[in-house]
N, C-alpha and C positions, 0 to 999 in steps of 0.2 A: 829071263826069257832069251833064247838064243836067236840071232838073226844071221842070215848068210851075208857074205861079203858084198853082195849086190844091193843091200838095203841100208839106207841111212835113216835114222829116226830122229825127229825134231819134236821135243815136248814143250818148247817155249818156256813160259813162266809157270807151267802146270806140271812140274816134274812128278808129282805124286797123284795126279788125276788118274782115275781108273777108267779105262776105255775097253771096248770089246776086243781091241787089238791084242790085249794080253792073253786072250783065250785062244789056244792053238786051233781048236776046231773052228771057231769063228773066222780066224785069220785064213785058214786053209779054204774055207767055203767062200769067203769074200774074194780072195785073189783068184780062186778057181773060176768063180762066176765071171769076174772081169776078163780073165784070159780067154774063157770060152766065148764070151760075147765079141771080143776083138777078133778072135779066129773066125767067127761066123761072118765078120765083115771083111775078111781077107787081110787082117792086120796082125803083125807079129811084134811081141814085146822084146826089146833088146836093151842091154846096158843097165845102168843104175836105176834103182827104184827108191824114191824119196818119200818117206812117210811123215806126215804132219799130224801129231796127236793133240787134240784139244778136248775139253769136256763136251763141247758142242758138236764135234765131228771127228771122223777119221778121214784124212785126205791123203791119197797116194798118187804121186806123179810117176807115170810110167813112160819110158822112152819107147817109141814105136817106129819101126823101120819105115822110112819113106814119108813120115808126116810129123816129126818132132816129138810131141808128147800128147798123152791123154791123161785125164784125171779120174780116179775113182773116188767117190764121196759116199760115206755112210753117215746118216743122221741118227741122233739119239731118239728115244721114243717120243719126246715132246715135239720133235720137228720131222717125224717120218714123212709127213705130207709133202716135204719139199720135192721128193722124187716125182710124185704124180703131178704136182704143180708145175715143175719145170717142163715136163712133157706137154702139159696142156698149154702153157704159155708159148711154147714153140709152135703150136698150132694157131693160137689166137693172135699173137703179136710177134711173129718170127723175126721181124726186122729189128727187134729191140733186145733179144735175149739169146743165150746159147741154146742150140738145139742138142739135146742129149743124144749120144750115140746109142744108149740103151738105158732102161730103168727097170728096177724091181720095186714097184710101189709098196708091196707088202713088207719088204724088209728095209725100205728107205734107202736103197742103193741107187746110185746114178753113175753113169760113165759119160764123161763130158770131154769135148774137144778143147784144145788149148785156144783161148780166145785172144791172146796177145797181151799187151802191156796194161798194167793198172794205171789209172789216172794219177794216183799218188806218186808212183815212181817217176812218171813223166814230169809232174810238177816239181818233184825234188831235184830233178836234173835240169830244171829251167827250160824245158822244151815246150812248155805251155804255161799260160797264165790264167788270170781270173776269167777271161772270156770263155775258157773251156768249161768252167762251172756253169755259166749262163747257158751255154749250148746244151750241156748234159741235163740240167734241170728242166729246160724247155722241152726237150725230147722225152724225159721221164714223165712229165705231166701229160704230154700227148698220149703216151702209152697208157697211163691211168685212165684217161678219158675213154680210150678205146676198150678198156677192160670193164667198164661199168656194166654192160649187159651180161657179164659172166660171173657176177659175184655169187649167185646161188650155186653155180657149178663149182666154184672154188670151195665153198663151204661143204659141199658134198664130197669133195676130195680130202677133207679134213683140215683145211685152212681154218685157223681159229676165227671165230666171229666176235668182233668188237665194234659193232655198228654204232653210229653216232647216238642213236636213241638209247642204246644199251650201256653206254659208257658209265653212267652212275652205278649200275649193277656191277660192272667190272671193277669200279673203284671200291665198292663195298666189299667185294670178295678179296681184293688185294689187301685191303686194310685188315680184314678179319683174319686172313690166313698167314700174314707175314710174321715170322717169329723174331725178326730183327728190330721191329719197331718198339720204341719205348712207350711207356704209358702216356707221357706228354705228347709224343708224336701222334698217337691215336686220338688223343683229345683234340689236338689242333686240326687233324685231318677231318674228323667228324664235324668239327665246327665249320670247316671249309665246304662241306658237302652242298649246302644250298647254293653257294656261288658256282660250284662245279655244275650243278643241274642247270643253272641259268646259262652258263657258257654253252652247254650242250644244246639247250633249247634255241639259243640265238644262232649257233652254228648251223643247226639243222634248218633253221628258217631261211638261210641264204639260198637253199635249194640246190646245193651240189650233192649229187648222189654218192653213196658209199662206193668205194672201189678197193683196189689192192694197195695196202700200205706196206712198203718194204720194211719199215721200222728201224732200219740200220743202214741207211743209204749214205755211207761215207765214201771218200775217194779211193778206198781200196776195194770197193764193191762195184766199180765201174771200169770197163775196159775201153781203152782209147781206140777210136776208129782208125782203120787204115786210111791213108791219104785220099784214096779214090772213093771211099765210102762215106765219110763224114757223119757216121752214126756211132754213138756209144753203144756198148753192150752192158746190160745190167744183169747181175747174177747174185747168188747166195741168198736164197729166199727163206732160210730157216727161221728167221724172226718175224716173218710176214703175218699179216692178219687182214681180214676184211673190215675196213674201218673208214673214217673220213679220209679222203685222199690227201688233204692238206696236212695231216699229221706227219706225213713223210718229210715235210720241209724242216722239221726240227733238227735232225741229225746233220744233213748236209749244210744247213745254215750255220750251225755251231762250228762245223769243221772249217768252212770258208772264213768265218769270223776269226777263228784262231790263227789262220794263216795270213789273212790280209787285213784284219781289223774290222770294226763294226760299220765303217763307212760303206762297205760293199753290200750290206744287207738289203737296202732298198732295190738295188739293181738285180740281185739274185731273186728276191721275192717277185719282182715284176716280170722277170724272164719266166719264172715258174708259172705265173698266173696267165700268161698269154693264151695258152690253149683253153682256158676256162672262161674267157671273155664271151660276151653275148648272152643270149637268153634273158635279156631284160635286167641283168645284174650290173650294178654300177661298179666302177673301179674302187670306190670307197668301200662298198660292201665286201668285195673280194679281199681287199687289204685287211679289213677288220676281221674277216674269217681266218686269215693266216695268223693273226694275233691270238685268236681263240684256239686254233689248232696247235699253235706252239705250246700252249699250256697243256692241252689234252694229249698231245703226243707223248708226254711222259708216261701215260698209262700203258701205251703199247710197249715202251721200253721196259717198264716194270713187269709186264706180263711175260715178255720174252726171256728175261733173266730167270723168272720162276720156272719156265718150261725147260730151259737149258740145264739148270742145276737143281732138279728135284731132289729131295732128300730130307734127312733128319739132322738135328743138331749133332755136331761132331764129324760131319761128312762134308763133301763138296757142296751139299745143299745150303750150308751156311753162306757160301759165297753168293749164291743166287738170292737168298733172302736179304743179305746186306746190300747188294747192288739194287735189288728191287725197292728196298726201303729208301735208298738214296734218291732214286727217281721219283718216288712218291713225295719225298720232302721237296723235290724240285717244283712241285705244284705251287709252292709259295713264292717261287722266284718270279719276279716281274718279267714278262716277255720284252724283247727289244722294242723300242719305240718305232723302229723302221723309218724314222724321220717324219712320218705323216700318218701314223695310226695311233689310236687311243689305246692305253693299256687296258687289259682285261680286268 
């Protein structure tokens, strides 16, 4: 496929991944839509266009006269809902998310403003430390709390439903459909099911309503606030589901542990729990809930890999099945002790 000199294509580790970008008609339609929407806003594309191709998205960075850059994003069928969800979040919780410049919900296309620096890049340069994680997780939990009334609306937009009470059914489907699990894996997982049902029952009993679970909230999915703003911006909702909100803690806690060590986990957990206090729930009950959700968060990760890489053996679908199977095996891993919480 030929590209003009103003386009740079980055495939990362997925050199052979097939994306719609390879199709001339799709590429022409997508770029034409983006340019038309920008022109309607009085904006003009200039300079170099950088294309980032991954199995889970096509991302195009376009330089725009007078405002730096804008981003075009196209989702695969399994996460087409992200365009509509991003637009809705900008109405429900505008202080926490990017407001799209334009969306095409039917095609899963979004046109997004540049939101600034990622937390990961700032951390790597030593311009922030662990307190930034605490601030980000405290804010993210507050956003989840505010989104509780909108869960049914999210599901109507196509956001996958993995509500706490339904997680055993999600587990059954994942185990039954995964082609990468060995016979011994299936045997062990099926034997684990009664414990998983008990975890779900206990977690539901804490009384925290389902909300939006980002399901992949690491430090490259958070944009650092401007000095005068002091608010992070959360983005990239293609892995999201309506589920127990505490399941979101799994990914950022693992990332912070990898960077700073396990000693930071109690502080991170307690920062996240601040917006959930009250309502007659004790600190011990909330901390116990995070231990249960750490286990169950693996189901959300397994689901998202299956959505991102649908397919049959011998195709990119093998990657999704293998990753999904790895997360299912993670159900056997003991959650962190958090220094003062009992293991599940």
